[in-house]
C-alpha positions as CSV (number, residue, x, y, z in Angstrom):
1,G,-20.5,6.9,-12.6
2,H,-20.7,9.9,-10.9
3,L,-24.3,10.9,-10.9
4,G,-24.0,13.8,-9.2
5,P,-26.0,14.7,-5.6
6,R,-28.6,13.0,-4.3
7,R,-31.8,15.3,-5.0
8,S,-34.1,15.7,-1.6
9,S,-37.4,15.8,-3.0
10,T,-38.5,15.2,0.6
11,D,-38.0,19.0,1.2
12,N,-40.5,19.9,-1.3
13,L,-43.1,17.6,-0.5
14,Q,-46.6,18.0,1.7
15,R,-46.4,15.8,4.7
16,M,-49.6,14.8,5.8
17,F,-50.0,13.9,9.6
18,L,-52.7,11.7,10.8
19,S,-54.2,10.9,14.7
20,G,-57.3,10.1,15.7
21,D,-58.1,8.8,19.9
22,G,-59.6,5.5,18.8
23,S,-62.9,7.3,18.8
24,E,-65.4,6.0,16.4
25,N,-67.7,8.8,16.5
26,Q,-64.7,11.1,15.3
27,P,-62.7,10.3,12.0
28,P,-59.3,10.6,12.6
29,T,-57.9,14.5,12.2
30,L,-55.6,15.7,9.2
31,T,-52.5,17.8,9.7
32,N,-50.0,19.6,7.6
33,I,-46.2,18.7,9.5
34,G,-42.6,20.1,8.3
35,K,-39.4,18.3,7.7
36,A,-38.2,19.0,11.0
37,E,-41.7,17.4,12.9
38,M,-41.4,14.2,10.4
39,T,-37.8,14.3,11.5
40,E,-39.0,13.9,14.9
41,I,-41.2,11.3,14.4
42,L,-38.8,9.5,12.6
43,S,-36.3,9.5,15.2
44,H,-39.0,8.5,18.1
45,V,-40.2,5.2,15.6
46,E,-36.2,4.8,15.0
47,N,-35.8,4.8,18.3
48,G,-38.9,3.2,20.1
49,T,-38.9,6.8,22.1
50,G,-42.3,8.6,22.9
51,D,-45.0,8.0,21.6
52,K,-45.7,4.3,20.0
53,N,-48.7,4.4,18.4
54,Y,-46.5,5.9,15.0
55,V,-47.5,4.0,11.3
56,I,-45.5,5.6,8.5
57,I,-46.8,4.9,5.5
58,D,-44.4,6.3,2.5
59,V,-47.3,6.7,-0.5
60,R,-45.0,7.2,-3.1
61,G,-43.7,4.8,-5.6
62,V,-41.1,2.3,-5.7
63,E,-39.7,3.9,-9.1
64,E,-39.8,7.6,-7.3
65,I,-38.2,6.1,-3.8
66,M,-35.4,5.4,-6.2
67,M,-35.5,8.0,-8.2
68,G,-35.5,10.7,-5.2
69,T,-34.1,9.8,-2.0
70,G,-34.4,6.3,-0.9
71,T,-36.7,4.5,1.9
72,M,-37.2,7.6,4.8
73,S,-36.6,4.6,7.8
74,E,-36.4,0.2,7.9
75,K,-40.0,1.5,10.0
76,V,-41.1,3.2,7.3
77,Q,-44.0,0.8,5.0
78,I,-44.2,1.4,1.8
79,L,-47.9,1.1,0.4
80,P,-48.3,3.3,-2.8
81,L,-51.3,5.7,-3.6
82,P,-52.1,4.1,-6.5
83,Q,-52.1,0.8,-4.7
84,I,-54.0,2.3,-2.1
85,T,-56.4,3.5,-5.2
86,M,-57.3,0.1,-5.9
87,M,-58.0,-0.9,-2.7
88,A,-60.4,1.6,-2.4
89,A,-62.4,1.1,-5.7
């Protein structure tokens, strides 16, 4: 049946951009980015253009992804936040 319009929950999510220069002496920088910047980065990753060093990780759980907007891209790795915290413990 018809479930209504898909929610665009990513519009309200805070996106973080982690960058570093490969130097082990300095921790990477964490920067907030908006939807336009995230869309641009995804476009570069999918098209193989721009910076080749992007790794995009979706930290939402599988259920959250399926109930929300779905996967961001086939190029995005899914690593749910609870799994990350378990690995850090």
